[in-house]
C-alpha positions as CSV (number, residue, x, y, z in Angstrom):
1,M,-89.2,92.2,67.4
2,A,-93.0,91.6,68.6
3,E,-96.4,92.1,66.8
4,T,-99.0,93.6,68.8
5,T,-102.3,91.1,68.5
6,A,-104.8,92.6,70.6
7,P,-104.4,94.8,73.3
8,A,-101.6,94.0,76.2
9,R,-100.7,91.1,74.1
10,Y,-97.8,90.4,72.1
11,R,-96.6,87.7,69.7
12,A,-92.7,87.4,69.4
13,G,-91.6,88.1,66.4
14,L,-89.2,86.1,63.7
15,G,-87.5,87.8,60.8
16,R,-87.8,91.2,59.1
17,Y,-89.6,92.7,55.9
18,L,-87.8,93.7,53.1
19,E,-88.8,97.4,54.4
20,D,-87.3,96.7,57.4
21,F,-83.8,96.4,56.3
22,V,-81.6,99.3,55.8
23,V,-78.2,98.8,53.9
24,G,-75.1,99.3,56.2
25,D,-76.7,98.1,59.2
26,V,-75.9,95.5,61.6
27,Y,-77.4,92.9,63.3
28,E,-75.4,91.5,66.5
29,H,-77.1,87.8,66.9
30,F,-77.7,86.7,69.9
31,P,-77.3,84.1,72.0
32,G,-74.2,81.9,71.4
33,R,-73.3,78.7,71.4
34,T,-70.9,77.0,72.9
35,I,-69.9,73.9,70.6
36,T,-69.4,70.9,72.4
37,A,-67.1,67.9,71.7
38,A,-70.3,65.4,71.6
39,D,-72.0,68.6,68.9
40,N,-69.1,68.1,67.1
41,I,-69.2,64.0,66.8
42,Q,-72.2,63.8,66.2
43,F,-72.8,66.2,63.9
44,S,-69.8,64.5,61.9
45,L,-71.3,60.7,62.0
46,L,-74.8,62.6,60.9
47,T,-73.0,64.1,58.1
48,M,-70.7,60.8,57.8
49,N,-67.7,63.1,58.0
50,N,-65.6,61.0,59.7
51,H,-61.9,62.9,59.4
52,P,-60.0,61.9,62.5
53,L,-59.1,65.3,63.0
54,H,-62.8,65.9,64.2
55,C,-63.3,62.6,66.0
56,D,-59.8,61.2,67.1
57,H,-58.0,62.7,70.0
58,A,-55.2,60.9,69.6
59,Y,-54.8,61.6,65.5
60,A,-55.4,65.4,66.7
61,A,-53.3,65.6,69.3
62,R,-50.0,65.1,66.6
63,S,-51.6,67.5,64.2
64,E,-50.7,71.0,63.9
65,F,-53.7,71.8,66.2
66,G,-53.0,69.7,69.2
67,K,-56.7,68.9,69.3
68,P,-60.1,68.1,68.1
69,L,-61.3,71.0,65.4
70,V,-64.8,71.4,65.2
71,N,-66.4,70.4,62.1
72,S,-66.5,73.5,59.4
73,G,-69.8,72.1,58.2
74,L,-71.4,72.6,62.2
75,T,-69.7,76.1,62.9
76,L,-71.5,76.9,59.3
77,A,-74.6,75.2,60.4
78,I,-74.5,77.3,64.0
79,V,-73.7,80.7,62.4
80,L,-76.4,80.6,60.2
81,G,-78.8,79.3,62.0
82,M,-77.8,81.9,64.8
83,T,-79.4,84.5,61.5
84,V,-82.8,83.3,61.3
85,A,-84.3,85.4,64.0
86,D,-82.9,88.5,62.4
87,V,-82.3,87.9,58.6
88,S,-84.1,85.4,57.3
89,G,-86.9,84.3,59.7
90,K,-90.0,85.5,57.3
91,A,-88.2,84.5,54.3
92,I,-89.4,82.3,51.0
93,A,-86.2,81.0,50.5
94,N,-82.5,81.3,50.5
95,L,-81.1,82.0,47.1
96,G,-77.3,81.2,47.5
97,W,-74.1,81.5,50.0
98,T,-71.0,82.8,48.2
99,D,-67.5,84.1,49.3
100,I,-67.2,81.3,52.5
101,K,-64.4,81.7,54.2
102,L,-62.6,79.8,57.1
103,V,-60.2,81.8,58.4
104,A,-59.6,80.1,62.1
105,P,-60.0,77.1,63.8
106,V,-62.8,76.8,65.9
107,F,-62.4,73.7,69.2
108,P,-64.7,72.3,71.4
109,G,-65.8,74.4,74.2
110,D,-65.5,77.2,71.5
111,T,-68.4,79.8,72.2
112,V,-69.4,81.3,69.4
113,Y,-71.3,84.5,68.2
114,A,-72.4,86.4,65.2
115,E,-73.1,89.3,63.2
116,S,-74.6,90.2,59.8
117,E,-74.5,93.5,58.0
118,V,-77.0,94.4,55.4
119,L,-75.1,94.7,52.2
120,E,-77.8,95.1,49.8
121,K,-81.4,95.6,49.1
122,R,-83.9,95.3,46.1
123,E,-87.3,94.5,44.9
124,S,-87.6,91.7,43.0
125,K,-88.1,91.8,39.0
126,S,-90.5,88.9,38.8
127,R,-92.1,89.3,42.2
128,P,-94.1,92.2,42.9
129,T,-94.3,91.1,46.7
130,Q,-91.1,90.3,47.2
131,G,-87.4,91.4,47.4
132,I,-83.3,90.5,47.9
133,V,-81.6,91.0,50.4
134,T,-77.8,90.3,50.8
135,V,-76.0,90.1,54.4
136,R,-72.5,89.7,55.0
137,T,-72.4,87.4,58.1
138,T,-68.8,87.0,60.2
139,G,-68.8,84.4,63.0
140,K,-66.2,85.3,65.6
141,K,-65.0,83.4,69.2
142,A,-66.0,84.8,72.7
143,D,-62.2,86.0,72.7
144,G,-63.1,88.5,69.1
145,T,-61.3,86.2,66.9
146,V,-62.7,86.0,63.6
147,F,-63.6,82.6,62.5
148,M,-65.7,82.0,59.3
149,S,-67.7,85.2,57.3
150,F,-70.2,84.1,53.7
151,V,-72.4,86.5,51.8
152,R,-75.8,85.6,51.6
153,S,-79.1,86.3,49.7
154,V,-82.3,85.6,50.5
155,L,-85.8,86.2,49.0
156,I,-87.9,88.4,51.5
157,P,-91.6,89.4,51.7
158,K,-92.7,92.9,51.5
159,R,-94.9,93.6,54.6
160,G,-98.5,92.2,54.2
161,H,-97.2,89.7,52.0
162,G,-95.5,86.7,54.2
163,V,-96.5,83.6,55.5
164,Q,-97.2,85.1,58.7
165,D,-99.8,87.9,57.5
166,H,-102.1,84.9,56.8
167,A,-102.1,82.9,59.5
């Protein structure tokens, strides 16, 4: 959502204010992301996850999957990142993630997409210029296979009260 800053001048938008969220709306996050073997190995090493299913092709070949799996922490991070432009770009804080489900494997070379449905929106009881938005995000592969879902609550400013409003 672009913002007009002067006649014929626009600034790319990031996220939404509390007033912009509507329960039941679904945001299809774009673009998708093709996860590479290098992404998988680098993330696994960075996070000290040395499980051989992520980095040892010979080991993974003997598994029920027959090939390396993408680290689920990486898929969670990528899917979460995809939501920022639509859900949390103006957020003050993430308040929590619940109900994280990993329902299908992701392999290097898979392209993933995400969408978020607004489940709840309410004004904060203790912060009059802010509110809480809860969304369910679903990760899907390019073939439509759902591989992940989670619920996230985010503290969002009302219009006129975000950091961007005072830049």
